[in-house]
Every structure is written in C-alpha cells, then in structure tokens.
N, C-alpha and C positions, 0 to 999 in steps of 0.2 A: 732371068738373070741370076736369081738366087740358086736355081737348080744347077746352073753352069758353075757358079762359084763352089757349090757344095761338092761337085764332082772333082773339082780341082784341089779342094782342101781336104785331104784325107788324113787318117790317123798317123801321128808320129813324125814330127820334124819338118812338115811342109813349110815353105817359105813364102808362098804366094799371098796368103790372106792379108797381111799388112799392106800389100800393094794394090789389092783389089777393092778394099772398102775404105771409105773416106772418113774424115774427121777423126773422132776418138771412138767410133763405132757405137755410139750411144743408142742407136736403133736396135742393136742386138742385145739379147739377154745372155749374160755370162754365167755359165753353169760350171762351177768348180767342184769336182768330186774327189775327195780325199779318202784314200784307203788307209786306215790306221793299222798299226802293227798288231793290235788285239783283235782284228777281224771286223771291227765296226766301220761304218761309213759316215762321212759328213758331206752333204751336198748343199752348196751355197749358190743360189740363183740371185744375181744382182741386176737391177733395172735402174737405168739413168732416167729418172722421171721427167727431166727437162728435155730429153732428146728422143725418148721412146714414143712410138706412135700409138701404142695400145695400152701402156701402163704409165699413168701420169700422177699417181698418188698411192699412198699406203692401202687405201680401201680397194683400189683396183688390183693391186698386187695380191692382197689377201684373197680376193675372189678368183683371180687367175691361177693362183698357186695350186688350187685343187685339181687343175687339169694340165699342169705343165708336162708331166711324164707318166707313162705306164711302166711298171716294172714286170719283166717277164723272166721266169725261171722254170725250166722244165716245161710242163704243159700248162702252167698257171700264168695268167696275165692279169694284174690288178693295178688300180691307180696307185701311184707312189704314196699318197697320203694314207692309203689303207695299209700298206706294208710298213711305212716308216712313221706314221702318226702325223699329227699336226705340226707344221713348222714353227720356228721362232722367228719373229720379225724384228729387224733392227734398221737403223739409219746410219749411213756413212757419208764421208765427204771426199775420200781419196780413192783413186783407181787402184786396183790390185796390180802391183808391179810385176807379179808372176804370170799375169794373163798373157797368152801367146798371141798378142795383137800388135806387137812392136810399138808400144806407147813411147812417145818422145819424152825427154826430160821436162819439156814445157807442159805437156799434158799431165804428167804425173804430179807436177807442182801445183796445178790448179785445184780449185775446190768445186765439187759437184754435189748435186742432190741425188744420192743413191739410196735405194730401198732394197733390203736384202731379206730373202726367205731362206731359212736354214733348217735342214733335216739332219738328225743324228739317229742312227739305228744300226742294229746288227742283223744282217740278212739271215733268214732261215736257211737259204741255199747260198753257198759261197760263190756260185756262178750265176750271173744274171745279165740281162741287157736292159737298157733304158730305151723306151720308144716315145716318140712324139705323137700324140693322138691325131686321128684323122680330122681335118679341117682346122687344125690349130693355126691361129694367126701369128704365132711367135716364131722367131728365128733365134736359135741357140748356138752359142759356141760352148761346147762341152769339152772340158779337158780334165785329164786324170792325173792325180798326184799320188804316187805310191810311197808311203813312208818307209816301207821295207826296202825300197830301192832309191835312196836319196840322190844318188849320182845319175839316175836315169832321166832323160828328157821327158817332160810331160807329153802324154799322147792326147791329141785333140782332134775334133771334127766339127764341122758346121752341120746343124740339123734343122730341118723344117718338118712340116706335117707329114706323118707316116714314115719318117726316117727312124732307123734303129741304130743304136750304138754298137761298136764292136763288143765282143764278149768281155765282161768285167769279172775278174776273179779276185776275191778278197783274200786277205792273209788268214792262215789257220790260227785260231785262237791260241794264245800262249798257254802251254800246259803248266798246270800248277801241281807241285809235289804235294801229295796228300800226306797228312800226319801219319807217322809209322803205324799208329794204332788203327788206322782205317784200311790198311792193306788187307787182302783176303787172308794171307798167311797169319798175320798178326791177330786179326779178328778171331780166327779159328783157335789160335793158341790162347788168347784171352778168354774165349768162351769155355774151352776145356779146363783151363786153370780155375776160372771162376766157379764152374760147376763142381770141380773137385773140392775147392775150398768150401763151397756151400754145403756139400755132402758131409765133409768133415765136421763142420759146425753143427749140422743136424745130428750127426752121430754123437758128438760131444754133449749136446743138449739132452739127447735121449738117454745117454748113460748117466748124466747128472740127475735126471728125473727118476731113473730107475734106482739109483743109490739113495736118493731122497726118500723114495717109497720104502726101500728096505729099512732105512733108519726109522721111519715112522712105525714100521711093523715091529721093530725090536724095542721100541720105547715102551716102558712099563705103563700099563693102563691102570688108572685109579678107579 
C-alpha cells in the first residue's frame, strides 16, 4: 500500500496525499528541509510519539535519528549524522501548518506530543540527494522549502526504505566584499610602498650613523 501511495505522491504540487492517508498522519515522520539563502540547510524530522508506531519517546527518536537518512553527493554516500553532525532535539505541541498534508483547522488547533530532531549544516557539495537506508522501518514525508524562492510551492515526496529524493541544490553562499586592502592589486601596491618606505628609512638611518661617525672622528681627542 505504501509503495502505491509513494508512486502517486511525487515531487511538486501533488494533491492526492491528503486524500489517501487518514487522521492527521501521525504514523508518518515529517521531514522539512529548508534551504537557506546563505547555502546552509536545516532538516527537521518530527515524530508524533502518540501516533507513531516505531518512535514513542525522545530516547527512541535519539536512537533512530542516527539512521534516518544517508546523504549522497558525487560518488560519496555517508550517514546524515556524519555530514551534518549530531542533531538538536526539542519538543513541540502544534502541527506545522506548512506541511503538505492538508491539515484541517481542527487538527491545527489541537495539542500533540511531538518530538523533533533538527540538523543544521552547510553541505560541502551544493548538490546532493537524501536516501532512506535499506530496511528502514520509517515512512517519511520530505518537503523542500527554498528561502531564495519564497513564492514557489514546496516540493515534496513520500519516502520509504531504499528511496531517494530528487536532486537537491543549495543556494550559492553570499559573496562578501573583501576589504580594499585585501585585493591582489591593493596588496601588491601596499607591499611595494611598504618596501620603498622601509628602504628609505634604512637609508636615512645609515646616513645618520655615517654622519654620527664622521662627527666622532672630527671631535678633538684629549
């Protein structure tokens, strides 16, 4: 059944998921990936511990988080925790109204027991995919929020064991204007000017020492 749903719920604007899963989808893990304008990423995986079959407390979430996703870029595939570090864990009570699950106003108004694992990192490679490991017992709804495209609809997909996300491309890091003295041309000018000034100072000191020596030679000796 899950495989059938997954094939029907593909990336970008599909409308079938809210109709095919019941209740408030507490058995699913919600994975919200935010691509920030500075090139960093934030991945929040939320579990409803009252409705999820495999994660029912913070301890279980902590253990499971190590194997939620693999990150693949180029020829390298590593656990997400190796690429992004250990996650931060928090507790929440309200559903995310931006989740692409068609929550009703009544569901959004209710209080829930939610546990969240959150990773924040800047990928070494700006192009990567997330994979669900083989034999994973979890079902994820992964959706993408790109801060550089605030008007765009979030892309999302259902993922189970061995599934792979579409290609994810992070924003290019914002370029920072270097101070004028750090540019190559300015550095070269400063070096030449400094060397010339240092040379003049050395010449001045040498001349001064020479004159002092001549004065000593002319001084009458007793």
